[in-house]
Every structure is written in structure tokens, then in C-alpha cells.
N, C-alpha and C positions, 0 to 999 in steps of 0.2 A: 443705115436704113431708117426711114421715117414712116411711122404708122399713126393713123387716127383710129382709136378703138371706142366704139359707142356701146355702152351697156345700158339697155332699156329694161327697167324694172317697174313694178307698180308704183312705188313711192318715189322713185327718182329716175332721171336719165343722166348718166355720167359719161363724159367724153374725156378720154386721156390721149395726150399727144406724146408718143414715145420716139426718142431719137437714139438709135443704137442701144435699144433695150433699157433706156434710162428715161424716167418720166420728166418731161420738160414743161408740161402744162396740164391743168386739170380743171374741167368745167363741170359744175353740178347744177342740174335743173331739178329743183324740188317740186315733184308733181303734186304734192299735197298743198304746198304754199307756193303757188306759181309766181315767177318773177314778173315785174311790171315795167322795168326800165325800157324806154323808147316807145311804150304804148301811148296812143293819142286818145284824148278824152274831150267830151263836152263837159265843162265844169261850171258850177255856179259860185260866184264870189259871195262869201258869207261874212267875212270880217276883214276890213282894211285897217292896217296898222301904220299910219303915216310916220310915226316916230322911228320905225325900223325899215321904212319903205318896202313893205311887204303886205301880202294879202293871204288869207287862208281860204282855200277853195274846196268845195265839196265835189269830188269826182266819183262818188259812190262807195268810197271806202269807209271803214269804221272811224278812221282818223282823218281829220282835215289835212290836205296837202298844202305845202308852203310855196308861194309864188313871189319871187323877188320883183319889185317894181322900180321903174324909173320915174323921175319927177314929171316927165312928159306924158306918161301913161294916163289915159282918160278912162279909169276903171271905177265902177261904183258897185256898192252892195246890191246883190240880186242879179247882176249882169251875167249873161252866158259868155264863156270864154273858151277858145280852142287852145288846149294846152297839151304838152307832152312831158312825160316823166323823164328827167335827165339824171336823177339820182334816186336809187332805191331807198325805202325806209330802212334805217340802220339802228338797231336797238330801240331806244325810245324816240328817236328823231323821225319826224314825218317825212314822207317822200317829197322831193323837190321838183318843182315844175318850171317849165319855160314856155313862153309864147312863140319862140323862134322854132318852128316846126322843121325837123330835118328827116328826110326819107333816104335810106341808104340802099343803093343798088350794088352790083358787083364792081362797076367801074366808076360810078358817079354817086355823089350825094346831092340831093335836091333840097335847097333852102328857099322856099317861095317868098319869105318875108324880106329878103334883101336882093340886091342886083349884082353882087360881085362874083366873078369867076376866079377861084383860087385853085392852087395845085399843090399836091403833096410835096413837102420838103424833101422827101426821100427820092423824088425824081430829080436827079442832079444835072443831067445833060440838057444844056440850054436849047439845043436843036429840037429835042423831043418835047420839052416843055412848050416851046413855041408852036410845034405841030399840033399838039393836043388841044391847046387853048384855041387855036384857029378852027379846028374841027368842031369843038364844043360851041363856040360862038356862032357858027353857021347853023347849028341846031336850035339854039336858044333864042327863038323869035320874040318871046315875051320878056326877055331880060330878067329871068329868075336867077337867084343865087345858086351857084353850083360849085362843088368841090370835086376836083379830078383826083381820084384815088391812085395809089401806087400801082394797083392791079391793071390800070389803064395803059401802062407802058406797052407799046407795040400794037395797040388796038387800031383797027381800021374804022372807017366812018359807019359801017353797017352795025358793028357791035356796039359802038357808042350810041347810035340812034335807037337801037332796040332797047338798051338800058334806059336812055333818056325818056322815051315814050312810055315805057312801063311805069316810071316814077311819076310822070305827068298825069297819067290815067289814074294812078293810085291816089294822088293828091286831089284830083277832081272828085273821085268817089268819096273821099273823106269830107271834103267841103260840102258836097251834096247831103251827106248823112248828117252833118252838123246842123243843117237848116231844117231837118225833119224832126218833128217831135219836140219835147221839152224835158228839162231835167238832166242830171248827170248821166253820161252814157259812154261806154267804151266804143270808140270809132275805128280804131286800128290796133291790132295786136301784133307785136313784133314776132319775128320767127323764133322758134325754139333755139336755145343756145347752140346745140349741136348742128342744126341745120344752118344757122347763121355763120358759125365758125367754118364749116365746110365750104359754104358759098364764098366766103371772103378769103379763104386761105388755100383752096385747091390749086395745085400747080404741079409741075413735073417732078418736084422734089418729094412729093408724097408717093410712097410706094404702095401702100395698102390702106383701105378704109374698111374696118371690120364691124359688123353688126351682129346682134343676137335676136333682132326683131324684124320680121318680114315686112311689116308695114313701114317701118323706118327705112329699111333697105330700099323699098319701092319708091318712097318719097324722095330719097336722095338720088336714086337712079333717074327719076323724072327731072329733078333739078339739074343734074349734070348733063343731061341730054340737051338742055337749053344753053349750056355753057360751052362744052366740048365733049362730043360723044366718045372720044378716045379715053376719057377719064373713067368711063363706066367699067372698063376692064380692071380698074383698081379695087372695085367693090367685092367684098367677101361676106357671105352670110353664114353664120354659125348659129342656126336656129335653136332658140331656147337653151343656150349654153352659157355658162359663166365665163364670158370672154375676158373679164378682168383677171380671173384666175388662170385661164388658158394662156394669156399673153403676159403673165407676170406683172400685171399692173397693181394687183392687191398688195404685193410685197412693197412696192414703191410707195403706195399710199400709207401703209403702216409706218414707213420711215418718215414720211412727211408729217405724221402726227406725233412723232417722238421728239422729246426735248433735245436729245443728243443726236447730232449728225456727224458721221465720220467722214474725214477727208481721205483721199487716196494715199497721201503721204504718211498717214497715221495720226495726224492732228485731228481736231474735232471742234464743232460748234455746239454751244448750249443756247437754245432759243427759248426765252421766257416771255410770256405775254402777261401784261397787266391791263387794267381798265384804261389807263392813260397812254401807254406806249408799249413797244416791244424792245426787249434788250437781247442782244446777241453777243456772246462771249467767245472769243477765239483762243484756242489752246493748242500747244504743240503736241500734247499727248505722247504717242509712241515715236514720233518723228524726232530724231536726234541729228541727222545729217552728217556729212563727212567734212563739213567746212566750219567756218566760224559761227559763233552763237548768233551774232547779228544777222548773218546770211541765212541761217536756219529759220530764224524768226521772220525774216523778210519773205522767204519762199513760202512759208506757211500762210502768212497774211495774204500774199498774192493768190494762192490757191483758194483761200477763204473768200476772196472777193467774188470769184465765179460762183461758188456754192451759195453765198449769201444772196446774190441776184437770182439764182435759180429757186432758192427756197422762198423768197418773197413772192415770186411769181406763182409757184405751185400752191403755196399756202394762202395766197391772196391776202397778204398782210399789207395793210395801209396805215396811214397816219404817221406818227413819229416813231422812228426806229433809231436806237442808240447801239452802236457797235463798239465793243471794247477789244480792239486789235491788240496783239502782243506788242509791248513797248519796243519802239525802235529809237536808236540814238541819232542816226544820221538824218539831217534835214532833207537831203535829196531822196532818201528811202521813203520818208513820210510823204513827200510830194508825189513820188511815183506811185505810192499806194493809193492815194486819193484819185489820181488820174486813172489807175486801173479799175477802181471801184466805179467811177463815172462811166468808163467804157463798157463795163459789164451791165450796168443799169440802163445804158442807152439802147440796148438790144430789146428791152421790155417796151411794149406798146403803151403801158400805163406810165403816166408822167411821174418821174422821180427826180429829186434834187438832192445832191450831196451838199450839205450846208457847212462842211469843213470840220476842223478839229475844235473841240471845246477846250477850255483852260485845263481841264483834267486829262486831256489827251484822248478823249472819246470822239468818235465820228458820228455826226448826226445826219440822218437821212429823213427826208419827207417824201412819202409816196402817196399818191392820190388814192383815197378810199372810195370805192364805188359800191361795194357790197360787203356783207359779212365774210370773214375768213372761213376757210374750209373746216376748221375745227368746230365752228359753231353748227355745222351740219352733222359731223360725226360724233361730237362729244356734247355733254350737258353738265349742268351744275349738279354736284353730288349732294343729295339731301342729308347726308350724315356729316361730312367734313366741310361742306359749303364751298369746296373748290369749284371754280367756274367751269373747268373742263376736266372734272374728276371721274366721270362715268360715260359710258357709251350712250349716245342719244337714242331716242325711240326710232327715229328715221334709220339710224345705222342698224339697230336691232331688226327692224322690218326688212331692210335690204339683206342682212345676213340670213334671216329666216327664208326669204325667197330663194337665195342662192343655195341654201342647204336643201330645199325642196327640189331644185334643179338637179343637184347631185343625187338625191334619193331616187328620183324618177329615172335617171339615166343608168344607175348602177344597181338598183334593188327593185323588188316587187312591192315594197311598202307603199301604202297610199294614205296612211294616217300618221299624224305627227303631233307630239306633245311638246309644248314649250313651257318650261318652268321659269318664272321671273320673280323679281322682288314685288312686294305689295304695292309700292309706288307705281312701277311700270304696269302692273296688272290693272290697276284702277284707271290709269291714263289710257291704256289700250282699249279697254271696254268702253270708256267714256268718249274718246275722241278718234279712235282708229279702227273701230269695229268694221266700218265699211271697207277699209283697206284690206283687212284680213279676209273679208268675203270675196274681194276682187282677186286676191292671190289664190284662194280656194277654187274659184271658178276658172281662172286661167290655166291651172295645172291639174284640175280634177282631183283634188286631195281634200282631206278633212283636217282642220287645225283646231287643237284644243289648247287653251291657255290656263295655267294654274299658278297660284302664288305660293312661293316658298320663302321663308325668312332667312335661312342660312344658305343663300345661293352663292355661287363663285364670284370672283372679282369682275368677270365679264358682264355680269348682270342678267344672264340667261343661260339655260341649258336646254338643248334640243334632243328629244328622244323619239326614235322611230317606233311605231306601234303596229 
């Protein structure tokens, strides 16, 4: 059974994809610090750096965005440019821009700046590739660039035409808006993560889509009515309930934040993050097997490959990953292990590359980093031990507070709540998150009181009904 579970809270919207009660993907939309990837802006070029073939562009952010240039680009300081964010700001790095605008529909992606029609590599059947290209060419009178997505398989001309015309009209609106007014401006905002995921991935394999917010439920219902009305039957509304708790997602997230991950066989992974890379250590643990030592290690390593691919996807780990598999003696076993790891990583939409074994027998993986990993949302730097992910983040504390209020309202008559927190969190909340607390109070009709306590528990907060 495959389910999509959307938990809408004041400070975040989180989307979990569960396959047979196991978390396979997690998307987090920070409602306090909204994502910007794929948004389109009118920007002003502020600083051209010929030495690195780049320009810094003002798109209305506190920090200048980075635009890579080609030698043929005729760009000058003060010029207005139409740009799209293709990589979120990560840590201290500025957001990256592109001038090659792309607009994504359900079946097609429109790229107005080129004239090529390309097709997803996942569409393998030559007859279907030829059919789809022929249909799209008949629609594309202005010879714009188009990518035919995997979801287009089996589509008739009417569905493709509807998608194509929607994208053309969207681009015309953006172009018109670009010419109106002056200065940096947001011209197009990408769909929320949950909406975009459902639009791109809805199919017969999805059994249920569960929501706890009526507005989001209605939005997706409207979206699906334009795709396939039969999909509406998959929607379930659990109004104002903690659906992550109800459908056992919270337990899966706790596992994803743990350094130790158990394998079914009794072996386990240790996942350690540093500033430069991620290290994964594979251990046999409780697994002894009934066969030779080499075979036991080989089977544990094969099982670890699947779990490593799953953990990289769930945790959204990017950059350089070093895996210390259990030592194998046979050359063929090592080759089969690398092949298995590549197969597991190929299932991930995010580009990954297995760079092979190092001289120390370690496996090196490079996975494209598009945004911060999930622990940067749930965890924060500890002010005492300076561990980067040593304490619960304020976002996580606010989410837990709202979920506790949901439980309080459902099961008790209490309407006042006291949350005791450390002095650091107390000051941060009053300084930066007071408006979020007010929104939670208004949403549920409760009163929230925050107090600071020095000797608080390890979680960082204590919630008391009053």
C-alpha cells in the first residue's frame, strides 16, 4: 500500500510518502522561511565578475543571487534580467540563478529560450517516443523548447494540448509582468512542495492521500479534477488531527534523525554528518548467519545498499558520502556490491554517482545537493556543547507544541497551555516567533504561555496543561 500524508501546521507543511507502512520520502515546506527554488524574478544586475564568469543579481533578497555567465552573454551592470532560481541558498551560499526559464506542467516542461524537443530517458519504447514527439511537434508552432515527461506515456493529443496551452499562457503572463514597472520583483511563485509532488506523482499506485487541513484538501481536489476525476476518491480528510501520529509517520521520522539505523537482518548503519561530508559505517551487529563469514558480510552489505539509498533520500543528504562497507575478500563480491549500490541509487530522482572504491576500501558517492538536509529543520546547534545538531530546533518545538494542542483539544477540556523552555529558546521565540504563537492560538482558540527554566529536560521544552 502506498500513501501520501500531508500534515499542515502553522510553521510547516510536511509531506510523507509511505510504502507498506515504511517512510520512503519526506518533503518539508518551512512556512516561516518559504522555499524559493523555481521561482521566477525580475532582477537587477549589480556586480559583474569577469574573472569567474558570473554576475551578482538583486532579486529583492537580503543577499545577492549568483548568476553564471557565458562569454557570449551581453549583460551590463544595472540591466534588468529575467531569471529563475535553480538552486536554493544553502548555508552561507547565495541562491543560484539561471536565465534559461523552465515551466513545468504535468506532462510537459516548457523551455522558451531554446528550440529542442527532448523526451524523458525513462520512456524506453521507441514507438511511444516517436508518437509523443510527433504529437508535441504538431502543437509547438513557435518552436519552443519542450521536455516530454515520463507522465506523458499513453497521453492523447487533448491532454498534451491542455498542458501545453496552460504553460504557454503562464509564460506570456510572466513576460508581460516583466515589462511592467521597475526594480526586483517576484513574477512567478512555484507550487507548494506538497501540491507539486501530488501533481507530478499521482497515479494508480497511490492508494490514499491524507490531509489534516480542509483548505489543502480542497486545493488538491480541484487540482485532481483537472487531471483525472477518479483520483478524487483517493482523498481523505482528517480535519485538525495529527495525521503523522495517526499514520505512524512520526516514528519513522524519529528513526531518520537517529545516527543508528537497524537493518532487518540485525546489522546496522551508523550515519555521521560533518561540515564537509557524510560518513556511513556498515556493521553486522546481531546478524551472524548460518553460512560462511564472507557470505554473512556480503549479505549484510547488500541489505545495507538498499537502506543507504533510502536514508539518503529521506534525510535529503547531498554532497560527498563515504560508505565503509564490511570488508570483503572476493573481487567479484566487491564488484557485485558496487553494482547493487548503483541500482539502488538509480531509483532516486536526484542525480547520484558511485565513484568507486578508494585505496582504503571505502566507497565514495556524490549526490546532488539541492537544499539543506532534514536534520537542519528538526535540529539545531547546541549552545552548550556546540554540536551542530545537538538540540531540537525552534521549528520542531513549534510543530510539537501545535500537535500537543491538537491532542489537548481532542481529548481534554483544557484550553490553556504552559510551555517551559530554556532561556535561549525563550528569547528566540519572543524575539522572532511571537507572531507564529499568535497564529497557533487563533487557529485552535487556546492561550499559550511561555516561561524560561534553566534546568529543563534534554528535549528542550516541557508542556503543561492549565
